[in-house]
N, C-alpha and C positions, 0 to 999 in steps of 0.2 A: 838178825830176823826172828826174834823170839815170839812174836805175835801169833805165829801159826803153831797149830798142834805138832811138836816135835817135827819140824821140817827137816828134811834129809838135804844134804848138799846136792847140788845139781850132778856131780860127778857119781855119786852114790846112786841117785836116781836113774841116770843113764844106765850105768852098770847092771843094776838091778832089773832093768828092762832089756839086758843084753845088747845095748847099743854102744858104739864106739863113743868115747869121750872126744868131742871136738870143740873148738872155741866158740863156733857159731851156735852149736847146741846149748852149750852152758850159758851163752850170753841171752839166748831166747828163752831159756827156763828162768834165769834170773828176771828178765823183763816181764815175762807174765805174771810171776811171783809178786812184783812189786807194782804191777798195774792190773788188779783183776779186772775181767770183762773188757780187756783191751781189744780193739780191732787191729787187724794186720798192720796198718798205718801207724799206730801207737807203739806197737811192739817194734816195728822197724825203727822209728825215732828213738826209742830207749836203747835199742841194740847198737845204733850208730853212735850214741854217745861213748861207748867203749871201743867200738870197731867201725869209724867211719867208712871203710872201703866195703863193707858188706853190701850185697846187691838186695834188691827187693825181692828176687827169685830165690836167692839162698835163704832167706828169712821163711818165705812162702814154703819152700821145700822142708825146712826144719819143723815147722808148725804142722805140717803134713804127717811127718815121721813121729813127732811126740804125741799127736793125736791118735794115731794108728796104734801106737804102743801103749796108750792109756795113761800117759805121764801128763798130757795136757787135755782138758775137755774143751770142745768146740760147741758153742751155743750159737743158734741163729733164729732170734725172734723174727716173726714175719715182717716183711718190709724192712729189714734191718740187715746190716752187714754181719758176716760171722764175728764172734767175739771169742777170746780164748781165756781159759782160767786154769790155775793149777790146783784148784780145790777138786780133787776126784775121788770116786770110790765111795762117797757117802750118801750118794742120791738125794742131794738137796735141789731145791728148786729156785726159781727167780721171779721177782717181780719186776715189770718193766713199765716205765712212764710213757703214756700214749703221747704226751705233750713233746717232752725234750729227749725221750729214749734212754734216760738214766736206767741202769740195772742193779738191781741188789739182790743178795743172797737171802733164801727163805729156807729154813730147815724144813724137813719134812714133818708133817703133822705130828707123828709120833716116832719113837726110836726104830720101830720095825718096818718102815717104809710100806704102809699098807697099799699104797698106790702101786706097788709092784705085784699085788695079788689081784689081778684083773677078775671082775665077775664073770666073764667068759675068755679063756685065753685062746679059743678056737685052735687048741692043739700046739700053738706057739710057745717055745720056751722063753719067757719074758726075763731080760736082764737089766733093763733100764727103762725108768719112766722119766718124761720131760714134762714137767708141769710149768706153765708160764702164767703168773698171774698178771693182769693187766689194769692200770689204775692211772692215778696222777700223783706224782711224787710231792713232798712238802713245799719244796721251792715253788714249783708252778701253782700250787694251791694258794700261796701267798700271793703270787703275781696276779692270780685271777682275781683275788680278794681285793687287791690294791686298785685293780683297774676299774 
């Protein structure tokens, strides 16, 4: 798994978040790592490859725990199912295809995450900004041209 910036092992990640290391938790973290922006069903299918007995509810509960503890980020573009990703803590954004629903990561415009400095915070302490760009992916553009 060398393609991510010094990825911690799932066990380390769980311990650092003060979570008990359990087989389902490790399996779900691995599934989210290898399928960025996966929905619950995709995560479930990936986990069942190693643990065929696991229930939908168990995976759902683990995703909730991991999201709450900040190990996994949950994104939900409008009219879309919730998706999960393991890229957390860097305040990146997403671009979503209006046509097929594909999602890709977009780095924040500059290193300092200017989107976190709201022009008026109305007294709120701002921790996170969720920016979603909408458009048409390359594949759907090609399909449109071909028709």
